[in-house]
N, C-alpha and C positions, 0 to 999 in steps of 0.2 A: 539662843539670849543668854549673853555672860554672866557668871553670879555677879558680879560688882555692879552692872544693871540693875538686876534683880532688888538686891539691897536698897541700893540708893531708890528703887519706885517706893521700895516697902518705906525708908524714911521718909521720904516725901510726902507721901502718900497719912501718914501720922500728925503731920502738920496742921494745927488748928487752921480751920476756913480764914481767909484773912492774913496769915502770915506773911510780914513784908521784909525783904531781902534790902542788904545797904545796900544805898547809892554811889555811896562815898566811900574812902577811904578813914575806918575811926579803928587802926591798930592790926586789922588782920583783912587779908585778901583772897579770894581761889578764882578759879579759870580753868575749866574742864571738856572746854572747846563741846558745848555740847546743842551744836547750832547741824543744819541741815546738809550730811554731807555733798561733796560738790558746790557747796554756796559759797563765796565770796566774804571773809573777814570782817572787809571792811564795813564799819556802820554798824557790826555786829556789836551790843551791849550786855551781852549776859555774865553772868558769874556773880560774884557777890564786892564790893568793897571796892570797886572801882570810879573812878572821876571820870566816865562819858564814857562813848563809842571809841573801837578800835580806828586807827586812820592810819592809811599810806603816810610813807614823809620822806617817798621820793618822787620823781615824775615819769618815768620810765616806768614801760608798760611788765611790770614785775606779777608775779602771781602768788597770791596766799589763797590757798583753799583750803578747803577744811575737806578732810580723808575719812572713811567709813573706817571706827571703830577705834577705841584707846590703846594708848602704849600700855604695856604693863610692864607692872618691876614686883618683888616681893617684899620693898622697904614700903610703898604706898597704895591708899587704894584708889582705884581709876574707874573712870566711868565716861561716858558719853564719847564724842569722838576726838577728833588730834587737828591741828592745824600742821598745815605741812607746806613751807617755803621752797621754790624751786629755782636758783640762780639762773638757769637757763635762758641766754639773750639779755641779763641786765642783773644787780644786785637786788634779791630782794628784802627788803625790810618794811616792816610795820611798828605801830608802838601803840600804846595805852596810857592816858594817866593815871598815878595812883589818887594824888590829892595833890589840888594845889598849891600847898604849904608846904616844902620838902621836908622829907625823913634826915632830921640831922642832930639828933640825940637820944642816948640810949643805947639799946640793943635791938637788933633787926635779922633777921634769917629769911632769906628768899630760897624758895624750893621747885623746879620741876625736872621734867623727864625729859630727856636726850636721844634723838635716834638717828644717824646719820645711814643714808639709805644707798650711796655711791662711796666708792673707791676714789676717793679724790684729798688733797691738804688745804681746798680754799676754805675761807672761814666759815663756820658753821655756830651760831652764839648766840647768849643772850647778852643782851647790852642794859646799864642801869643808867639814868638820864637826871642832870640837874637842870632844868630848863631844856635848852639845845645843844649844852654841852654833857659827851658822855662821861661815866666819873669812874666805874669800870665794867669790865665783859668775862664770862666766864665760857670755858668752851672750848673750841678747836679755831688755831688763827693758822694765818698764811706764814707765818714764822714757827710756828710749835710743833715741826717736823711730824705732824699727824698726832700727837699725846694731847692731852686734854690739859689745858692751862687757864692761867687769869691776865690779865691786863688790867692793872690797875696806875690810875695815873697815868698813863701812856707808856707803865714798863711792863715788859710782859715777864712773868711769874710761870715756867713750866715745869712738869711735873714730868713722872716715866707710865705712866698707864697708857696707853694707846688708844685712842680714841677708836675701836673697831668696828667698820659698818657692817649695820644689820642689828646692834647691839644696843640696845637701849639703855643708856646710865642715867640714877636718878643722882643730881648735882645740886646741893645742897652750901649757899654761902651766908655766912656768917659775917653781920657789921656791927661792929662796937665802937659809938662815937665816942672822941674826948678822952681817950685809953688814959687813965692815970691825973686826969686834969688837963692835961694838954690838947694841942688843938689836931693832932695826927688820929688819923683811925684805922682799927687793925682788920682787916678781910683778911677771911680764911674760908676756905676753900674745902669741902668735902665730898668724895666722890663714894657713890653707895653703900650710904654710912651707916643703913640700919635704923634700928627703931629708938635707940638712944646716940646721943650727942659722943662720940668717938675722944679721947682727950690730947689726942692727937691729931690735927689736921690735915689735909692731904697737901693745900699748898697756904702758905699764913704770909703777908704783910704789914708791919706799922708804920711806914714807912711816907705813909701819905695824908693828907688831907681831902677827903672826896668831896668835903662839904657841904651839901643835901642831896637828898633823892625824890623825885616826883614819877618819874616814867618809867616804863620798860620798853626794851626794843628786841625782838627776834630778827637774826640776819643771819643771809645764807650769800655767800659771795659767788658773782658770775666768773663764766668762764675768763683764765687768765694765761693767754699765751697756749702752752699744750695743756694746760691743767685742767680739767675737768669742772664745771659749774657745781657747786652746794646742794644737794638736793637733799635738805631732812624734815624731820616731824618735832613738835613738841607739843608737851601737853602736862595736864596739873599741875600748872602755878600755882605757885601759894607766896603768901608773904605772910611774917604772924613777929610775933615780942618773946617766941619761943621755941623751940626747936623740935617739941610735939608739935606746932601747928602747922610746921612743911612737911613734916615725916611720919605722922601717924597712924594706923590703923588699927580699922576696928578690932577687939579680940571676937572669936567664934562665940563666946558668951554674949557679947553684943549683939551681933547679928540676932540671935535668938531671943533677946530681948525686944530688938526692935520689930521682929515679927511677932513674936506677942502682943508687944503695945497695939502691933496695925491688927491685928483680930479684935481685940479686946476694944476700939478705935470702932471697928464695923460695925457689932455686935449690938456694943451702946447706940450707933447709929440707925441702926435697925428696930431696937424697943421704941426709939421718941420715936419712931417715924408708925409705930404700932399703934 
């Protein structure tokens, strides 16, 4: 059993009976893909802060499977299992709604773990939509030369960090709407940023009005000529209004506090029953 899973179990054990999780986006959202390994993600509705279940967005026979174990990274606490997309046989893509009303004001952060399982330059990324329109995406693109990049409003911005297969990356995107009172929005990408927000982003642009955001879509590109399909895993998807919402991991002292509270809760429960 992984320590992360044990901590999560202790944390859940101390929640009051009847505690309800958010059913729709209220400022933060999270998805740890804590579903049965081998199951199809379509129609699953776990996690918190989303507006409805996951659903496929293409009619081809794509694969969206839950695979055993979570992706791990020193920057972020992980639990549950993970989503694996396999583009073999056609593009694999699946989406989920955050809100019926697009996010279009203030500052928002989006973070997730991404791991490419095979050597390929086919697209493997997370895209963000306003209705049926893709506003921006982060990860690997067919034309990014195997490096991590972002596409904002149809323009590709490529950095110099190679998206190495078998390595888990923590990607965090910061969206600042209507910067300086204007109509353009600033989009910044941080790669493996640590526990505090870096002063300089890996990539950043303020050249586009991305309108609003209300849905997400993990994507793995299918085979293209001699280039093999992308196969990759996504995990620990988080949305929030602060950097800490998408990157924080509990300190060791917090683990001890959670465990202590769990013991106290169990003792109190036994006394009541006695």
